[in-house]
LOFI-122312 format. One record per residue (C-alpha): residue number from 1; x, y, z. Coordinates in pm, whole numbers, plus 50000, padded with zeros to 5 digits. Layout:
BEGIN
+------+-------+-------+-------+
! kegu !    xx !    yy !    zz !
+------+-------+-------+-------+
!  NUM !     X !     Y !     Z !
...
+------+-------+-------+-------+
***
This chain:
BEGIN
+------+-------+-------+-------+
! kegu !    xx !    yy !    zz !
+------+-------+-------+-------+
!    1 ! 91989 ! 56799 ! 86967 !
!    2 ! 92092 ! 56471 ! 87049 !
!    3 ! 92069 ! 56251 ! 87369 !
!    4 ! 92354 ! 55937 ! 87450 !
!    5 ! 92351 ! 55686 ! 87721 !
!    6 ! 92626 ! 55442 ! 87717 !
!    7 ! 92604 ! 55210 ! 87972 !
!    8 ! 92835 ! 54835 ! 87990 !
!    9 ! 92820 ! 54602 ! 88253 !
!   10 ! 93117 ! 54294 ! 88307 !
!   11 ! 93076 ! 53988 ! 88501 !
!   12 ! 93242 ! 53667 ! 88534 !
!   13 ! 93150 ! 53329 ! 88636 !
!   14 ! 93351 ! 52986 ! 88630 !
!   15 ! 93237 ! 52646 ! 88396 !
!   16 ! 93297 ! 52316 ! 88478 !
!   17 ! 93490 ! 52235 ! 88143 !
!   18 ! 93564 ! 51820 ! 88048 !
!   19 ! 93950 ! 51708 ! 88033 !
!   20 ! 93811 ! 51520 ! 87692 !
!   21 ! 93764 ! 51930 ! 87526 !
!   22 ! 94130 ! 51983 ! 87535 !
!   23 ! 94212 ! 51848 ! 87205 !
!   24 ! 93949 ! 52140 ! 87073 !
!   25 ! 94047 ! 52218 ! 86738 !
!   26 ! 94223 ! 52600 ! 86693 !
!   27 ! 94039 ! 52706 ! 86391 !
!   28 ! 93752 ! 52622 ! 86428 !
!   29 ! 93416 ! 52518 ! 86694 !
!   30 ! 93332 ! 52121 ! 86725 !
!   31 ! 92977 ! 52103 ! 86743 !
!   32 ! 92959 ! 51999 ! 87113 !
!   33 ! 93154 ! 52374 ! 87204 !
!   34 ! 92963 ! 52535 ! 86926 !
!   35 ! 92629 ! 52405 ! 87108 !
!   36 ! 92860 ! 52540 ! 87440 !
!   37 ! 92915 ! 52863 ! 87338 !
!   38 ! 92569 ! 52927 ! 87223 !
!   39 ! 92419 ! 52794 ! 87546 !
!   40 ! 92648 ! 53053 ! 87753 !
!   41 ! 92546 ! 53297 ! 87528 !
!   42 ! 92170 ! 53206 ! 87591 !
!   43 ! 92212 ! 53192 ! 87951 !
!   44 ! 92341 ! 53594 ! 87961 !
!   45 ! 92061 ! 53723 ! 87722 !
!   46 ! 91826 ! 53555 ! 88008 !
!   47 ! 91972 ! 53770 ! 88250 !
!   48 ! 91937 ! 54045 ! 88078 !
!   49 ! 91618 ! 54010 ! 87896 !
!   50 ! 91314 ! 54171 ! 87984 !
!   51 ! 90927 ! 54277 ! 87898 !
!   52 ! 90814 ! 54485 ! 87680 !
!   53 ! 90690 ! 54766 ! 87818 !
!   54 ! 90299 ! 54820 ! 87750 !
!   55 ! 90144 ! 55174 ! 87544 !
!   56 ! 90466 ! 55184 ! 87396 !
!   57 ! 90466 ! 55080 ! 87033 !
!   58 ! 90164 ! 55246 ! 86852 !
!   59 ! 90054 ! 55506 ! 86600 !
!   60 ! 89983 ! 55734 ! 86898 !
!   61 ! 90243 ! 55589 ! 87135 !
!   62 ! 90586 ! 55639 ! 87172 !
!   63 ! 90717 ! 55428 ! 86906 !
!   64 ! 90593 ! 55441 ! 86572 !
!   65 ! 90571 ! 55071 ! 86448 !
!   66 ! 90741 ! 54780 ! 86552 !
!   67 ! 91129 ! 54863 ! 86515 !
!   68 ! 91340 ! 54775 ! 86270 !
!   69 ! 91618 ! 54486 ! 86462 !
!   70 ! 91929 ! 54326 ! 86292 !
!   71 ! 92136 ! 54059 ! 86426 !
!   72 ! 92477 ! 53923 ! 86351 !
!   73 ! 92635 ! 53616 ! 86568 !
!   74 ! 93036 ! 53572 ! 86571 !
!   75 ! 93222 ! 53289 ! 86749 !
!   76 ! 93528 ! 53093 ! 86706 !
!   77 ! 93819 ! 52974 ! 86864 !
!   78 ! 94206 ! 53111 ! 86879 !
!   79 ! 94500 ! 53093 ! 87125 !
!   80 ! 94482 ! 53342 ! 87416 !
!   81 ! 94801 ! 53585 ! 87252 !
!   82 ! 94601 ! 53626 ! 86909 !
!   83 ! 94283 ! 53661 ! 87082 !
!   84 ! 94235 ! 54055 ! 87047 !
!   85 ! 94325 ! 54045 ! 86683 !
!   86 ! 94064 ! 53743 ! 86562 !
!   87 ! 93816 ! 53934 ! 86749 !
!   88 ! 93862 ! 54275 ! 86574 !
!   89 ! 93937 ! 54094 ! 86226 !
!   90 ! 93552 ! 53959 ! 86269 !
!   91 ! 93384 ! 54332 ! 86270 !
!   92 ! 93356 ! 54339 ! 86686 !
!   93 ! 93425 ! 54676 ! 86856 !
!   94 ! 93703 ! 54723 ! 87083 !
!   95 ! 93537 ! 54693 ! 87391 !
!   96 ! 93380 ! 54347 ! 87352 !
!   97 ! 93733 ! 54280 ! 87271 !
!   98 ! 93856 ! 54397 ! 87568 !
!   99 ! 93581 ! 54258 ! 87761 !
!  100 ! 93692 ! 53914 ! 87612 !
!  101 ! 94047 ! 53944 ! 87748 !
!  102 ! 93907 ! 53881 ! 88073 !
!  103 ! 93988 ! 53505 ! 87929 !
!  104 ! 94417 ! 53590 ! 88034 !
!  105 ! 94330 ! 53571 ! 88428 !
!  106 ! 93946 ! 53408 ! 88458 !
!  107 ! 93898 ! 53069 ! 88344 !
!  108 ! 93531 ! 53189 ! 88165 !
!  109 ! 93357 ! 53546 ! 88094 !
!  110 ! 92978 ! 53672 ! 88051 !
!  111 ! 92949 ! 54048 ! 87961 !
!  112 ! 92681 ! 54309 ! 87805 !
!  113 ! 92735 ! 54586 ! 87676 !
!  114 ! 92486 ! 54859 ! 87507 !
!  115 ! 92449 ! 55177 ! 87372 !
!  116 ! 92121 ! 55379 ! 87356 !
!  117 ! 92035 ! 55669 ! 87188 !
!  118 ! 91785 ! 55932 ! 87049 !
!  119 ! 91809 ! 56171 ! 86802 !
!  120 ! 91493 ! 56447 ! 86791 !
!  121 ! 91594 ! 56620 ! 86438 !
!  122 ! 91473 ! 56294 ! 86274 !
!  123 ! 91284 ! 56140 ! 86610 !
!  124 ! 91509 ! 55791 ! 86608 !
!  125 ! 91564 ! 55575 ! 86893 !
!  126 ! 91853 ! 55326 ! 86837 !
!  127 ! 91952 ! 55054 ! 87049 !
!  128 ! 92337 ! 54835 ! 87013 !
!  129 ! 92395 ! 54564 ! 87269 !
!  130 ! 92625 ! 54325 ! 87233 !
!  131 ! 92641 ! 53981 ! 87509 !
!  132 ! 92908 ! 53753 ! 87483 !
!  133 ! 93003 ! 53526 ! 87685 !
!  134 ! 93413 ! 53279 ! 87620 !
!  135 ! 93625 ! 53051 ! 87794 !
!  136 ! 93959 ! 52962 ! 87834 !
!  137 ! 94006 ! 52533 ! 87766 !
!  138 ! 94142 ! 52320 ! 88057 !
!  139 ! 94530 ! 52246 ! 88036 !
!  140 ! 94517 ! 52450 ! 87671 !
!  141 ! 94586 ! 52829 ! 87582 !
!  142 ! 94289 ! 52840 ! 87300 !
!  143 ! 94015 ! 53077 ! 87373 !
!  144 ! 93671 ! 52990 ! 87246 !
!  145 ! 93420 ! 53290 ! 87230 !
!  146 ! 93043 ! 53335 ! 87140 !
!  147 ! 92936 ! 53724 ! 87062 !
!  148 ! 92587 ! 53833 ! 86930 !
!  149 ! 92564 ! 54184 ! 86802 !
!  150 ! 92182 ! 54323 ! 86797 !
!  151 ! 92087 ! 54640 ! 86707 !
!  152 ! 91710 ! 54785 ! 86725 !
!  153 ! 91580 ! 55074 ! 86557 !
!  154 ! 91226 ! 55285 ! 86629 !
!  155 ! 91093 ! 55595 ! 86443 !
!  156 ! 90958 ! 55789 ! 86786 !
!  157 ! 90587 ! 56006 ! 86745 !
!  158 ! 90622 ! 56354 ! 86798 !
!  159 ! 90492 ! 56494 ! 87146 !
!  160 ! 90385 ! 56794 ! 87142 !
!  161 ! 90257 ! 57034 ! 87430 !
!  162 ! 89909 ! 57163 ! 87413 !
!  163 ! 89932 ! 57562 ! 87480 !
!  164 ! 89702 ! 57811 ! 87579 !
!  165 ! 89624 ! 58119 ! 87327 !
!  166 ! 89449 ! 58467 ! 87339 !
!  167 ! 89460 ! 58743 ! 87092 !
!  168 ! 89257 ! 59092 ! 87146 !
!  169 ! 89165 ! 59334 ! 86875 !
!  170 ! 88988 ! 59664 ! 86938 !
!  171 ! 88767 ! 59834 ! 86708 !
!  172 ! 88692 ! 60147 ! 86841 !
!  173 ! 88500 ! 60096 ! 87113 !
!  174 ! 88452 ! 59712 ! 87085 !
!  175 ! 88704 ! 59470 ! 87200 !
!  176 ! 88718 ! 59147 ! 87065 !
!  177 ! 88916 ! 58872 ! 87217 !
!  178 ! 88975 ! 58481 ! 87033 !
!  179 ! 89184 ! 58154 ! 87234 !
!  180 ! 89256 ! 57854 ! 87102 !
!  181 ! 89529 ! 57602 ! 87168 !
!  182 ! 89879 ! 57561 ! 86986 !
!  183 ! 90053 ! 57186 ! 86990 !
!  184 ! 90396 ! 57340 ! 87100 !
!  185 ! 90667 ! 57074 ! 86936 !
!  186 ! 90864 ! 56907 ! 87289 !
!  187 ! 91127 ! 56643 ! 87355 !
!  188 ! 91095 ! 56319 ! 87526 !
!  189 ! 91016 ! 56339 ! 87939 !
!  190 ! 91316 ! 56115 ! 88207 !
!  191 ! 91011 ! 55824 ! 88199 !
!  192 ! 90959 ! 55835 ! 87801 !
!  193 ! 91292 ! 55746 ! 87735 !
!  194 ! 91332 ! 55481 ! 88007 !
!  195 ! 91002 ! 55279 ! 87809 !
!  196 ! 91181 ! 55389 ! 87490 !
!  197 ! 91467 ! 55224 ! 87615 !
!  198 ! 91337 ! 54915 ! 87807 !
!  199 ! 91102 ! 54897 ! 87427 !
!  200 ! 91384 ! 54836 ! 87216 !
!  201 ! 91608 ! 54694 ! 87454 !
!  202 ! 91330 ! 54387 ! 87436 !
!  203 ! 91335 ! 54392 ! 87006 !
!  204 ! 91730 ! 54396 ! 87015 !
!  205 ! 91770 ! 54094 ! 87320 !
!  206 ! 91464 ! 53862 ! 87168 !
!  207 ! 91598 ! 53908 ! 86757 !
!  208 ! 91950 ! 53821 ! 86952 !
!  209 ! 91799 ! 53492 ! 87193 !
!  210 ! 91573 ! 53393 ! 86795 !
!  211 ! 91940 ! 53403 ! 86613 !
!  212 ! 92127 ! 53233 ! 86911 !
!  213 ! 91793 ! 52924 ! 86929 !
!  214 ! 91832 ! 52865 ! 86551 !
!  215 ! 92242 ! 52819 ! 86585 !
!  216 ! 92178 ! 52569 ! 86903 !
!  217 ! 91898 ! 52381 ! 86667 !
!  218 ! 92104 ! 52348 ! 86333 !
!  219 ! 92354 ! 52285 ! 86577 !
!  220 ! 92146 ! 51983 ! 86713 !
!  221 ! 92076 ! 51856 ! 86401 !
!  222 ! 92391 ! 51823 ! 86283 !
!  223 ! 92518 ! 51667 ! 86559 !
!  224 ! 92187 ! 51408 ! 86524 !
!  225 ! 92290 ! 51411 ! 86178 !
!  226 ! 92679 ! 51305 ! 86224 !
!  227 ! 92562 ! 51081 ! 86566 !
!  228 ! 92322 ! 50873 ! 86269 !
!  229 ! 92605 ! 50852 ! 86011 !
!  230 ! 92820 ! 50707 ! 86235 !
!  231 ! 92611 ! 50444 ! 86411 !
!  232 ! 92502 ! 50309 ! 86018 !
!  233 ! 92840 ! 50314 ! 85947 !
!  234 ! 92911 ! 50102 ! 86269 !
!  235 ! 92646 ! 49844 ! 86210 !
!  236 ! 92774 ! 49820 ! 85871 !
!  237 ! 93097 ! 49712 ! 86015 !
!  238 ! 92919 ! 49504 ! 86284 !
!  239 ! 92760 ! 49281 ! 86008 !
!  240 ! 93099 ! 49266 ! 85751 !
!  241 ! 93278 ! 49078 ! 86070 !
+------+-------+-------+-------+
***
């Protein structure tokens, strides 16, 4: 038995884009633009983030041990006419490409799609999400986008229901009975499914946030290094004069 829940949400918002950004490179994000896309995705992550529900991860709760999480980030800049092909070429699904194609009529887009599954045969929960942002540059056909893909998988605890049993035997005129309790395997209740989803969602979104924050730190470090080099070069030029 396999239970699948597919839900996707899309939200649009407008960003103020500086005219100075109109000289944006077509193939690679500049340091400033890279930081802008990462910040936009982080804002969207903040909107969908949730707390870890209590009593869900433990040997006797709902999920055995910490969920395994895989996360990757994709970003780029292309012309609007090549946006869908560029998104698909980076290994992202058609659903994400469709969300980003809203940039054909919108200045910016923020979105999240996710898929939650529970496989009762192997007792495994699976939560996969794509969180992204994109914007169309002012007075330009160029679109820049960033998407983080995170997958959380957890091994579920086998749940059982206690069932009372009674068996009697008659030997001659004597009837002897005994009673005991069996543990009958059962599926997860609706409330338990919501708790499993919330726990896996928390792990996936937290990993996505950590990944993008590391990217943001690296981007700031590169910008600071570039600024230091430019400043040093200016000082040397000034001294030569």
